[in-house]
PyMOL Python script that loads the backbone (N, CA, C, O; Angstrom):
from pymol import cmd

cmd.read_pdbstr("""\
ATOM      1  N   UNK A   1       9.402  63.257  41.345  1.00  0.00           N
ATOM      2  CA  UNK A   1       9.564  62.997  42.763  1.00  0.00           C
ATOM      3  C   UNK A   1      10.982  62.510  43.030  1.00  0.00           C
ATOM      4  O   UNK A   1      11.494  61.652  42.311  1.00  0.00           O
ATOM      5  N   UNK A   2      11.595  63.040  44.030  1.00  0.00           N
ATOM      6  CA  UNK A   2      12.973  62.695  44.357  1.00  0.00           C
ATOM      7  C   UNK A   2      13.019  61.370  45.120  1.00  0.00           C
ATOM      8  O   UNK A   2      12.321  61.197  46.119  1.00  0.00           O
ATOM      9  N   UNK A   3      13.833  60.451  44.650  1.00  0.00           N
ATOM     10  CA  UNK A   3      13.977  59.174  45.324  1.00  0.00           C
ATOM     11  C   UNK A   3      15.242  59.188  46.161  1.00  0.00           C
ATOM     12  O   UNK A   3      16.289  59.676  45.733  1.00  0.00           O
ATOM     13  N   UNK A   4      15.124  58.645  47.358  1.00  0.00           N
ATOM     14  CA  UNK A   4      16.280  58.562  48.228  1.00  0.00           C
ATOM     15  C   UNK A   4      16.866  57.163  48.156  1.00  0.00           C
ATOM     16  O   UNK A   4      16.136  56.174  48.096  1.00  0.00           O
ATOM     17  N   UNK A   5      18.143  57.092  48.162  1.00  0.00           N
ATOM     18  CA  UNK A   5      18.834  55.811  48.119  1.00  0.00           C
ATOM     19  C   UNK A   5      19.147  55.366  49.543  1.00  0.00           C
ATOM     20  O   UNK A   5      19.731  56.108  50.334  1.00  0.00           O
ATOM     21  N   UNK A   6      18.749  54.155  49.842  1.00  0.00           N
ATOM     22  CA  UNK A   6      18.997  53.602  51.163  1.00  0.00           C
ATOM     23  C   UNK A   6      20.212  52.693  51.067  1.00  0.00           C
ATOM     24  O   UNK A   6      20.251  51.776  50.246  1.00  0.00           O
ATOM     25  N   UNK A   7      21.197  52.953  51.908  1.00  0.00           N
ATOM     26  CA  UNK A   7      22.396  52.138  51.900  1.00  0.00           C
ATOM     27  C   UNK A   7      22.392  51.213  53.102  1.00  0.00           C
ATOM     28  O   UNK A   7      21.731  51.481  54.106  1.00  0.00           O
ATOM     29  N   UNK A   8      23.127  50.135  52.992  1.00  0.00           N
ATOM     30  CA  UNK A   8      23.218  49.191  54.094  1.00  0.00           C
ATOM     31  C   UNK A   8      23.996  49.801  55.244  1.00  0.00           C
ATOM     32  O   UNK A   8      24.952  50.552  55.047  1.00  0.00           O
ATOM     33  N   UNK A   9      23.561  49.458  56.454  1.00  0.00           N
ATOM     34  CA  UNK A   9      24.302  49.874  57.635  1.00  0.00           C
ATOM     35  C   UNK A   9      24.303  51.364  57.892  1.00  0.00           C
ATOM     36  O   UNK A   9      25.275  51.898  58.426  1.00  0.00           O
ATOM     37  N   UNK A  10      23.221  52.052  57.520  1.00  0.00           N
ATOM     38  CA  UNK A  10      23.190  53.485  57.794  1.00  0.00           C
ATOM     39  C   UNK A  10      23.164  53.700  59.296  1.00  0.00           C
ATOM     40  O   UNK A  10      22.314  53.129  59.979  1.00  0.00           O
ATOM     41  N   UNK A  11      24.078  54.512  59.832  1.00  0.00           N
ATOM     42  CA  UNK A  11      24.177  54.675  61.276  1.00  0.00           C
ATOM     43  C   UNK A  11      23.011  55.487  61.829  1.00  0.00           C
ATOM     44  O   UNK A  11      22.472  56.370  61.161  1.00  0.00           O
ATOM     45  N   UNK A  12      22.639  55.168  63.056  1.00  0.00           N
ATOM     46  CA  UNK A  12      21.617  55.937  63.749  1.00  0.00           C
ATOM     47  C   UNK A  12      22.231  57.259  64.164  1.00  0.00           C
ATOM     48  O   UNK A  12      23.396  57.309  64.561  1.00  0.00           O
ATOM     49  N   UNK A  13      21.455  58.331  64.076  1.00  0.00           N
ATOM     50  CA  UNK A  13      21.961  59.614  64.561  1.00  0.00           C
ATOM     51  C   UNK A  13      20.881  60.299  65.381  1.00  0.00           C
ATOM     52  O   UNK A  13      19.688  60.132  65.127  1.00  0.00           O
ATOM     53  N   UNK A  14      21.312  61.065  66.359  1.00  0.00           N
ATOM     54  CA  UNK A  14      20.371  61.769  67.219  1.00  0.00           C
ATOM     55  C   UNK A  14      19.996  63.111  66.584  1.00  0.00           C
ATOM     56  O   UNK A  14      20.530  63.460  65.531  1.00  0.00           O
ATOM     57  N   UNK A  15      19.088  63.868  67.206  1.00  0.00           N
ATOM     58  CA  UNK A  15      18.645  65.139  66.625  1.00  0.00           C
ATOM     59  C   UNK A  15      19.756  66.154  66.387  1.00  0.00           C
ATOM     60  O   UNK A  15      19.585  67.056  65.566  1.00  0.00           O
ATOM     61  N   UNK A  16      20.887  66.039  67.076  1.00  0.00           N
ATOM     62  CA  UNK A  16      21.990  66.979  66.900  1.00  0.00           C
ATOM     63  C   UNK A  16      22.936  66.530  65.799  1.00  0.00           C
ATOM     64  O   UNK A  16      23.960  67.170  65.560  1.00  0.00           O
ATOM     65  N   UNK A  17      22.603  65.435  65.128  1.00  0.00           N
ATOM     66  CA  UNK A  17      23.444  64.959  64.049  1.00  0.00           C
ATOM     67  C   UNK A  17      24.587  64.082  64.506  1.00  0.00           C
ATOM     68  O   UNK A  17      25.467  63.756  63.709  1.00  0.00           O
ATOM     69  N   UNK A  18      24.599  63.696  65.750  1.00  0.00           N
ATOM     70  CA  UNK A  18      25.648  62.835  66.274  1.00  0.00           C
ATOM     71  C   UNK A  18      25.361  61.395  65.874  1.00  0.00           C
ATOM     72  O   UNK A  18      24.209  60.960  65.890  1.00  0.00           O
ATOM     73  N   UNK A  19      26.387  60.669  65.521  1.00  0.00           N
ATOM     74  CA  UNK A  19      26.252  59.266  65.172  1.00  0.00           C
ATOM     75  C   UNK A  19      26.510  58.445  66.424  1.00  0.00           C
ATOM     76  O   UNK A  19      27.397  58.766  67.215  1.00  0.00           O
ATOM     77  N   UNK A  20      25.731  57.385  66.600  1.00  0.00           N
ATOM     78  CA  UNK A  20      25.880  56.528  67.756  1.00  0.00           C
ATOM     79  C   UNK A  20      27.300  55.976  67.831  1.00  0.00           C
ATOM     80  O   UNK A  20      27.843  55.531  66.821  1.00  0.00           O
ATOM     81  N   UNK A  21      27.899  56.000  69.004  1.00  0.00           N
ATOM     82  CA  UNK A  21      29.284  55.585  69.179  1.00  0.00           C
ATOM     83  C   UNK A  21      29.400  54.069  69.215  1.00  0.00           C
ATOM     84  O   UNK A  21      28.573  53.379  69.811  1.00  0.00           O
ATOM     85  N   UNK A  22      30.434  53.570  68.571  1.00  0.00           N
ATOM     86  CA  UNK A  22      30.701  52.131  68.542  1.00  0.00           C
ATOM     87  C   UNK A  22      31.461  51.740  69.806  1.00  0.00           C
ATOM     88  O   UNK A  22      32.016  52.603  70.486  1.00  0.00           O
ATOM     89  N   UNK A  23      31.489  50.457  70.124  1.00  0.00           N
ATOM     90  CA  UNK A  23      32.285  50.030  71.286  1.00  0.00           C
ATOM     91  C   UNK A  23      33.764  50.407  71.157  1.00  0.00           C
ATOM     92  O   UNK A  23      34.424  50.664  72.164  1.00  0.00           O
ATOM     93  N   UNK A  24      34.288  50.441  69.927  1.00  0.00           N
ATOM     94  CA  UNK A  24      35.680  50.861  69.729  1.00  0.00           C
ATOM     95  C   UNK A  24      35.872  52.328  70.105  1.00  0.00           C
ATOM     96  O   UNK A  24      36.881  52.690  70.710  1.00  0.00           O
ATOM     97  N   UNK A  25      34.896  53.177  69.745  1.00  0.00           N
ATOM     98  CA  UNK A  25      34.969  54.596  70.110  1.00  0.00           C
ATOM     99  C   UNK A  25      34.937  54.764  71.625  1.00  0.00           C
ATOM    100  O   UNK A  25      35.674  55.574  72.188  1.00  0.00           O
ATOM    101  N   UNK A  26      34.082  53.993  72.269  1.00  0.00           N
ATOM    102  CA  UNK A  26      33.963  54.093  73.724  1.00  0.00           C
ATOM    103  C   UNK A  26      35.255  53.623  74.392  1.00  0.00           C
ATOM    104  O   UNK A  26      35.710  54.232  75.360  1.00  0.00           O
ATOM    105  N   UNK A  27      35.842  52.551  73.881  1.00  0.00           N
ATOM    106  CA  UNK A  27      37.114  52.070  74.423  1.00  0.00           C
ATOM    107  C   UNK A  27      38.200  53.132  74.250  1.00  0.00           C
ATOM    108  O   UNK A  27      39.038  53.321  75.132  1.00  0.00           O
ATOM    109  N   UNK A  28      38.180  53.818  73.117  1.00  0.00           N
ATOM    110  CA  UNK A  28      39.154  54.894  72.873  1.00  0.00           C
ATOM    111  C   UNK A  28      38.939  56.039  73.856  1.00  0.00           C
ATOM    112  O   UNK A  28      39.905  56.623  74.348  1.00  0.00           O
ATOM    113  N   UNK A  29      37.674  56.366  74.148  1.00  0.00           N
ATOM    114  CA  UNK A  29      37.379  57.408  75.141  1.00  0.00           C
ATOM    115  C   UNK A  29      37.982  57.050  76.487  1.00  0.00           C
ATOM    116  O   UNK A  29      38.621  57.883  77.131  1.00  0.00           O
ATOM    117  N   UNK A  30      37.779  55.816  76.909  1.00  0.00           N
ATOM    118  CA  UNK A  30      38.279  55.383  78.212  1.00  0.00           C
ATOM    119  C   UNK A  30      39.806  55.350  78.235  1.00  0.00           C
ATOM    120  O   UNK A  30      40.420  55.703  79.242  1.00  0.00           O
ATOM    121  N   UNK A  31      40.416  54.930  77.137  1.00  0.00           N
ATOM    122  CA  UNK A  31      41.875  54.881  77.059  1.00  0.00           C
ATOM    123  C   UNK A  31      42.470  56.279  77.152  1.00  0.00           C
ATOM    124  O   UNK A  31      43.427  56.510  77.892  1.00  0.00           O
ATOM    125  N   UNK A  32      41.888  57.221  76.386  1.00  0.00           N
ATOM    126  CA  UNK A  32      42.388  58.593  76.409  1.00  0.00           C
ATOM    127  C   UNK A  32      42.177  59.245  77.770  1.00  0.00           C
ATOM    128  O   UNK A  32      43.017  60.017  78.233  1.00  0.00           O
ATOM    129  N   UNK A  33      41.064  58.936  78.400  1.00  0.00           N
ATOM    130  CA  UNK A  33      40.798  59.481  79.741  1.00  0.00           C
ATOM    131  C   UNK A  33      41.826  58.952  80.740  1.00  0.00           C
ATOM    132  O   UNK A  33      42.300  59.686  81.607  1.00  0.00           O
ATOM    133  N   UNK A  34      42.163  57.665  80.606  1.00  0.00           N
ATOM    134  CA  UNK A  34      43.166  57.071  81.495  1.00  0.00           C
ATOM    135  C   UNK A  34      44.550  57.686  81.268  1.00  0.00           C
ATOM    136  O   UNK A  34      45.391  57.693  82.167  1.00  0.00           O
ATOM    137  N   UNK A  35      44.774  58.202  80.052  1.00  0.00           N
ATOM    138  CA  UNK A  35      46.050  58.872  79.746  1.00  0.00           C
ATOM    139  C   UNK A  35      46.083  60.308  80.262  1.00  0.00           C
ATOM    140  O   UNK A  35      47.097  60.994  80.139  1.00  0.00           O
ATOM    141  N   UNK A  36      44.968  60.761  80.842  1.00  0.00           N
ATOM    142  CA  UNK A  36      44.942  62.094  81.425  1.00  0.00           C
ATOM    143  C   UNK A  36      44.299  63.157  80.550  1.00  0.00           C
ATOM    144  O   UNK A  36      44.333  64.337  80.899  1.00  0.00           O
ATOM    145  N   UNK A  37      43.717  62.773  79.424  1.00  0.00           N
ATOM    146  CA  UNK A  37      43.067  63.745  78.554  1.00  0.00           C
ATOM    147  C   UNK A  37      41.777  64.239  79.207  1.00  0.00           C
ATOM    148  O   UNK A  37      41.132  63.513  79.963  1.00  0.00           O
ATOM    149  N   UNK A  38      41.416  65.481  78.902  1.00  0.00           N
ATOM    150  CA  UNK A  38      40.163  66.050  79.384  1.00  0.00           C
ATOM    151  C   UNK A  38      38.999  65.646  78.490  1.00  0.00           C
ATOM    152  O   UNK A  38      39.193  65.191  77.363  1.00  0.00           O
ATOM    153  N   UNK A  39      37.791  65.818  79.009  1.00  0.00           N
ATOM    154  CA  UNK A  39      36.589  65.425  78.275  1.00  0.00           C
ATOM    155  C   UNK A  39      36.438  66.185  76.956  1.00  0.00           C
ATOM    156  O   UNK A  39      36.097  65.596  75.930  1.00  0.00           O
ATOM    157  N   UNK A  40      36.691  67.486  76.988  1.00  0.00           N
ATOM    158  CA  UNK A  40      36.527  68.289  75.774  1.00  0.00           C
ATOM    159  C   UNK A  40      37.567  67.929  74.722  1.00  0.00           C
ATOM    160  O   UNK A  40      37.272  67.924  73.527  1.00  0.00           O
ATOM    161  N   UNK A  41      38.777  67.630  75.166  1.00  0.00           N
ATOM    162  CA  UNK A  41      39.822  67.244  74.218  1.00  0.00           C
ATOM    163  C   UNK A  41      39.492  65.898  73.562  1.00  0.00           C
ATOM    164  O   UNK A  41      39.689  65.722  72.360  1.00  0.00           O
ATOM    165  N   UNK A  42      38.993  64.957  74.359  1.00  0.00           N
ATOM    166  CA  UNK A  42      38.584  63.658  73.818  1.00  0.00           C
ATOM    167  C   UNK A  42      37.439  63.849  72.823  1.00  0.00           C
ATOM    168  O   UNK A  42      37.424  63.229  71.760  1.00  0.00           O
ATOM    169  N   UNK A  43      36.489  64.702  73.173  1.00  0.00           N
ATOM    170  CA  UNK A  43      35.340  64.948  72.292  1.00  0.00           C
ATOM    171  C   UNK A  43      35.797  65.531  70.958  1.00  0.00           C
ATOM    172  O   UNK A  43      35.301  65.125  69.907  1.00  0.00           O
ATOM    173  N   UNK A  44      36.728  66.469  70.988  1.00  0.00           N
ATOM    174  CA  UNK A  44      37.238  67.037  69.730  1.00  0.00           C
ATOM    175  C   UNK A  44      37.942  65.974  68.901  1.00  0.00           C
ATOM    176  O   UNK A  44      37.791  65.929  67.680  1.00  0.00           O
ATOM    177  N   UNK A  45      38.706  65.123  69.561  1.00  0.00           N
ATOM    178  CA  UNK A  45      39.456  64.078  68.864  1.00  0.00           C
ATOM    179  C   UNK A  45      38.514  63.082  68.179  1.00  0.00           C
ATOM    180  O   UNK A  45      38.787  62.633  67.066  1.00  0.00           O
ATOM    181  N   UNK A  46      37.403  62.737  68.847  1.00  0.00           N
ATOM    182  CA  UNK A  46      36.487  61.723  68.322  1.00  0.00           C
ATOM    183  C   UNK A  46      35.294  62.315  67.576  1.00  0.00           C
ATOM    184  O   UNK A  46      34.492  61.576  67.006  1.00  0.00           O
ATOM    185  N   UNK A  47      35.174  63.638  67.575  1.00  0.00           N
ATOM    186  CA  UNK A  47      34.091  64.280  66.828  1.00  0.00           C
ATOM    187  C   UNK A  47      32.725  64.110  67.455  1.00  0.00           C
ATOM    188  O   UNK A  47      31.747  63.826  66.763  1.00  0.00           O
ATOM    189  N   UNK A  48      32.655  64.283  68.761  1.00  0.00           N
ATOM    190  CA  UNK A  48      31.363  64.193  69.435  1.00  0.00           C
ATOM    191  C   UNK A  48      31.293  65.289  70.499  1.00  0.00           C
ATOM    192  O   UNK A  48      32.225  66.079  70.648  1.00  0.00           O
ATOM    193  N   UNK A  49      30.195  65.330  71.226  1.00  0.00           N
ATOM    194  CA  UNK A  49      30.021  66.330  72.274  1.00  0.00           C
ATOM    195  C   UNK A  49      30.685  65.860  73.561  1.00  0.00           C
ATOM    196  O   UNK A  49      30.790  64.658  73.807  1.00  0.00           O
ATOM    197  N   UNK A  50      31.135  66.809  74.384  1.00  0.00           N
ATOM    198  CA  UNK A  50      31.787  66.408  75.629  1.00  0.00           C
ATOM    199  C   UNK A  50      30.804  65.761  76.595  1.00  0.00           C
ATOM    200  O   UNK A  50      31.215  65.001  77.471  1.00  0.00           O
ATOM    201  N   UNK A  51      29.513  66.050  76.450  1.00  0.00           N
ATOM    202  CA  UNK A  51      28.494  65.409  77.282  1.00  0.00           C
ATOM    203  C   UNK A  51      28.438  63.907  76.978  1.00  0.00           C
ATOM    204  O   UNK A  51      28.222  63.091  77.874  1.00  0.00           O
ATOM    205  N   UNK A  52      28.634  63.558  75.718  1.00  0.00           N
ATOM    206  CA  UNK A  52      28.650  62.152  75.319  1.00  0.00           C
ATOM    207  C   UNK A  52      29.820  61.441  75.982  1.00  0.00           C
ATOM    208  O   UNK A  52      29.659  60.355  76.539  1.00  0.00           O
ATOM    209  N   UNK A  53      30.986  62.049  75.920  1.00  0.00           N
ATOM    210  CA  UNK A  53      32.179  61.465  76.527  1.00  0.00           C
ATOM    211  C   UNK A  53      31.980  61.332  78.036  1.00  0.00           C
ATOM    212  O   UNK A  53      32.328  60.308  78.623  1.00  0.00           O
ATOM    213  N   UNK A  54      31.427  62.355  78.653  1.00  0.00           N
ATOM    214  CA  UNK A  54      31.205  62.345  80.101  1.00  0.00           C
ATOM    215  C   UNK A  54      30.312  61.177  80.514  1.00  0.00           C
ATOM    216  O   UNK A  54      30.564  60.523  81.526  1.00  0.00           O
ATOM    217  N   UNK A  55      29.275  60.920  79.732  1.00  0.00           N
ATOM    218  CA  UNK A  55      28.360  59.822  80.052  1.00  0.00           C
ATOM    219  C   UNK A  55      29.024  58.460  79.958  1.00  0.00           C
ATOM    220  O   UNK A  55      28.838  57.607  80.826  1.00  0.00           O
ATOM    221  N   UNK A  56      29.801  58.260  78.897  1.00  0.00           N
ATOM    222  CA  UNK A  56      30.472  56.972  78.737  1.00  0.00           C
ATOM    223  C   UNK A  56      31.566  56.774  79.775  1.00  0.00           C
ATOM    224  O   UNK A  56      31.750  55.664  80.274  1.00  0.00           O
ATOM    225  N   UNK A  57      32.291  57.834  80.108  1.00  0.00           N
ATOM    226  CA  UNK A  57      33.349  57.730  81.113  1.00  0.00           C
ATOM    227  C   UNK A  57      32.735  57.443  82.480  1.00  0.00           C
ATOM    228  O   UNK A  57      33.262  56.624  83.234  1.00  0.00           O
ATOM    229  N   UNK A  58      31.630  58.105  82.806  1.00  0.00           N
ATOM    230  CA  UNK A  58      30.961  57.872  84.084  1.00  0.00           C
ATOM    231  C   UNK A  58      30.433  56.444  84.185  1.00  0.00           C
ATOM    232  O   UNK A  58      30.464  55.840  85.257  1.00  0.00           O
ATOM    233  N   UNK A  59      29.946  55.903  83.060  1.00  0.00           N
ATOM    234  CA  UNK A  59      29.419  54.537  83.055  1.00  0.00           C
ATOM    235  C   UNK A  59      30.543  53.501  83.039  1.00  0.00           C
ATOM    236  O   UNK A  59      30.321  52.336  83.368  1.00  0.00           O
ATOM    237  N   UNK A  60      31.733  53.921  82.662  1.00  0.00           N
ATOM    238  CA  UNK A  60      32.859  53.005  82.610  1.00  0.00           C
ATOM    239  C   UNK A  60      32.857  52.110  81.393  1.00  0.00           C
ATOM    240  O   UNK A  60      33.528  51.078  81.383  1.00  0.00           O
ATOM    241  N   UNK A  61      32.120  52.481  80.372  1.00  0.00           N
ATOM    242  CA  UNK A  61      32.070  51.694  79.140  1.00  0.00           C
ATOM    243  C   UNK A  61      30.771  51.919  78.401  1.00  0.00           C
ATOM    244  O   UNK A  61      30.115  52.946  78.570  1.00  0.00           O
ATOM    245  N   UNK A  62      30.408  50.955  77.585  1.00  0.00           N
ATOM    246  CA  UNK A  62      29.187  51.056  76.786  1.00  0.00           C
ATOM    247  C   UNK A  62      27.988  50.982  77.717  1.00  0.00           C
ATOM    248  O   UNK A  62      27.902  50.103  78.575  1.00  0.00           O
ATOM    249  N   UNK A  63      27.070  51.911  77.537  1.00  0.00           N
ATOM    250  CA  UNK A  63      25.872  51.960  78.357  1.00  0.00           C
ATOM    251  C   UNK A  63      24.753  51.195  77.657  1.00  0.00           C
ATOM    252  O   UNK A  63      24.566  51.333  76.449  1.00  0.00           O
ATOM    253  N   UNK A  64      24.023  50.403  78.402  1.00  0.00           N
ATOM    254  CA  UNK A  64      22.862  49.707  77.846  1.00  0.00           C
ATOM    255  C   UNK A  64      21.735  50.724  77.660  1.00  0.00           C
ATOM    256  O   UNK A  64      21.598  51.661  78.446  1.00  0.00           O
ATOM    257  N   UNK A  65      20.942  50.532  76.626  1.00  0.00           N
ATOM    258  CA  UNK A  65      19.820  51.443  76.380  1.00  0.00           C
ATOM    259  C   UNK A  65      18.794  51.274  77.480  1.00  0.00           C
ATOM    260  O   UNK A  65      18.434  50.153  77.839  1.00  0.00           O
ATOM    261  N   UNK A  66      18.331  52.371  78.005  1.00  0.00           N
ATOM    262  CA  UNK A  66      17.303  52.346  79.034  1.00  0.00           C
ATOM    263  C   UNK A  66      16.248  53.365  78.664  1.00  0.00           C
ATOM    264  O   UNK A  66      16.525  54.561  78.580  1.00  0.00           O
ATOM    265  N   UNK A  67      15.036  52.885  78.444  1.00  0.00           N
ATOM    266  CA  UNK A  67      13.980  53.831  78.107  1.00  0.00           C
ATOM    267  C   UNK A  67      13.545  54.558  79.372  1.00  0.00           C
ATOM    268  O   UNK A  67      13.553  53.976  80.457  1.00  0.00           O
ATOM    269  N   UNK A  68      13.168  55.818  79.242  1.00  0.00           N
ATOM    270  CA  UNK A  68      12.783  56.590  80.420  1.00  0.00           C
ATOM    271  C   UNK A  68      11.504  56.039  81.041  1.00  0.00           C
ATOM    272  O   UNK A  68      10.599  55.584  80.342  1.00  0.00           O
ATOM    273  N   UNK A  69      11.452  56.090  82.368  1.00  0.00           N
ATOM    274  CA  UNK A  69      10.251  55.640  83.063  1.00  0.00           C
ATOM    275  C   UNK A  69       9.304  56.824  83.185  1.00  0.00           C
ATOM    276  O   UNK A  69       9.587  57.805  83.872  1.00  0.00           O
ATOM    277  N   UNK A  70       8.193  56.707  82.510  1.00  0.00           N
ATOM    278  CA  UNK A  70       7.193  57.773  82.521  1.00  0.00           C
ATOM    279  C   UNK A  70       5.893  57.236  83.086  1.00  0.00           C
ATOM    280  O   UNK A  70       5.584  56.056  82.919  1.00  0.00           O
ATOM    281  N   UNK A  71       5.129  58.089  83.753  1.00  0.00           N
ATOM    282  CA  UNK A  71       3.834  57.614  84.254  1.00  0.00           C
ATOM    283  C   UNK A  71       2.906  57.304  83.082  1.00  0.00           C
ATOM    284  O   UNK A  71       2.893  58.004  82.070  1.00  0.00           O
ATOM    285  N   UNK A  72       2.138  56.244  83.250  1.00  0.00           N
ATOM    286  CA  UNK A  72       1.177  55.856  82.219  1.00  0.00           C
ATOM    287  C   UNK A  72      -0.098  56.670  82.381  1.00  0.00           C
ATOM    288  O   UNK A  72      -0.389  57.180  83.463  1.00  0.00           O
ATOM    289  N   UNK A  73      -0.839  56.782  81.318  1.00  0.00           N
ATOM    290  CA  UNK A  73      -2.058  57.581  81.324  1.00  0.00           C
ATOM    291  C   UNK A  73      -3.077  57.053  82.325  1.00  0.00           C
ATOM    292  O   UNK A  73      -3.793  57.838  82.948  1.00  0.00           O
ATOM    293  N   UNK A  74      -3.153  55.737  82.490  1.00  0.00           N
ATOM    294  CA  UNK A  74      -4.171  55.149  83.361  1.00  0.00           C
ATOM    295  C   UNK A  74      -3.632  54.708  84.714  1.00  0.00           C
ATOM    296  O   UNK A  74      -4.317  53.985  85.437  1.00  0.00           O
ATOM    297  N   UNK A  75      -2.419  55.127  85.075  1.00  0.00           N
ATOM    298  CA  UNK A  75      -1.874  54.785  86.386  1.00  0.00           C
ATOM    299  C   UNK A  75      -2.791  55.312  87.485  1.00  0.00           C
ATOM    300  O   UNK A  75      -3.247  56.454  87.427  1.00  0.00           O
ATOM    301  N   UNK A  76      -3.058  54.478  88.483  1.00  0.00           N
ATOM    302  CA  UNK A  76      -3.907  54.877  89.600  1.00  0.00           C
ATOM    303  C   UNK A  76      -5.364  54.536  89.405  1.00  0.00           C
ATOM    304  O   UNK A  76      -6.162  54.712  90.325  1.00  0.00           O
ATOM    305  N   UNK A  77      -5.733  54.053  88.239  1.00  0.00           N
ATOM    306  CA  UNK A  77      -7.136  53.725  87.976  1.00  0.00           C
ATOM    307  C   UNK A  77      -7.366  52.219  87.917  1.00  0.00           C
ATOM    308  O   UNK A  77      -8.407  51.789  87.421  1.00  0.00           O
ATOM    309  N   UNK A  78      -6.438  51.408  88.404  1.00  0.00           N
ATOM    310  CA  UNK A  78      -6.540  49.965  88.296  1.00  0.00           C
ATOM    311  C   UNK A  78      -7.758  49.407  89.032  1.00  0.00           C
ATOM    312  O   UNK A  78      -8.401  48.485  88.531  1.00  0.00           O
ATOM    313  N   UNK A  79      -8.085  49.937  90.195  1.00  0.00           N
ATOM    314  CA  UNK A  79      -9.169  49.399  91.005  1.00  0.00           C
ATOM    315  C   UNK A  79     -10.549  49.969  90.667  1.00  0.00           C
ATOM    316  O   UNK A  79     -11.548  49.527  91.235  1.00  0.00           O
ATOM    317  N   UNK A  80     -10.619  50.903  89.786  1.00  0.00           N
ATOM    318  CA  UNK A  80     -11.896  51.540  89.468  1.00  0.00           C
ATOM    319  C   UNK A  80     -12.716  50.666  88.524  1.00  0.00           C
ATOM    320  O   UNK A  80     -12.180  50.021  87.623  1.00  0.00           O
ATOM    321  N   UNK A  81     -14.022  50.661  88.752  1.00  0.00           N
ATOM    322  CA  UNK A  81     -14.934  49.950  87.844  1.00  0.00           C
ATOM    323  C   UNK A  81     -15.835  50.964  87.170  1.00  0.00           C
ATOM    324  O   UNK A  81     -15.752  52.160  87.448  1.00  0.00           O
ATOM    325  N   UNK A  82     -16.671  50.501  86.310  1.00  0.00           N
ATOM    326  CA  UNK A  82     -17.566  51.404  85.570  1.00  0.00           C
ATOM    327  C   UNK A  82     -18.487  52.198  86.472  1.00  0.00           C
ATOM    328  O   UNK A  82     -18.841  53.330  86.143  1.00  0.00           O
ATOM    329  N   UNK A  83     -18.890  51.628  87.615  1.00  0.00           N
ATOM    330  CA  UNK A  83     -19.800  52.320  88.535  1.00  0.00           C
ATOM    331  C   UNK A  83     -19.066  53.434  89.292  1.00  0.00           C
ATOM    332  O   UNK A  83     -19.691  54.410  89.708  1.00  0.00           O
ATOM    333  N   UNK A  84     -17.738  53.298  89.476  1.00  0.00           N
ATOM    334  CA  UNK A  84     -16.976  54.303  90.244  1.00  0.00           C
ATOM    335  C   UNK A  84     -16.553  55.493  89.383  1.00  0.00           C
ATOM    336  O   UNK A  84     -16.165  56.534  89.912  1.00  0.00           O
ATOM    337  N   UNK A  85     -16.623  55.349  88.111  1.00  0.00           N
ATOM    338  CA  UNK A  85     -16.103  56.409  87.239  1.00  0.00           C
ATOM    339  C   UNK A  85     -17.104  57.481  87.035  1.00  0.00           C
ATOM    340  O   UNK A  85     -16.834  58.452  86.328  1.00  0.00           O
TER     341      UNK A  85
END
""", "prot")
cmd.dss("prot")
cmd.show_as("cartoon", "prot")
cmd.util.cbc("prot")
cmd.orient("prot")
């Protein structure tokens, strides 16, 4: 059986293989954008997708994690009792 070695500080990566950007990377994105660089050029320089750069530039810095708001399975059934079901 093949054993995998776990190293300290392994970075999180998304399904596309992108590594989560550090605050230093985000600061570099904003600095390069202020210098007049385009989103795609910044993305090539930092090794990420231009959509990633666009999101950080639009947010003006590091974005806080926000989980998506999805409807719950039992939403709308709060007032129902066993006799009403």
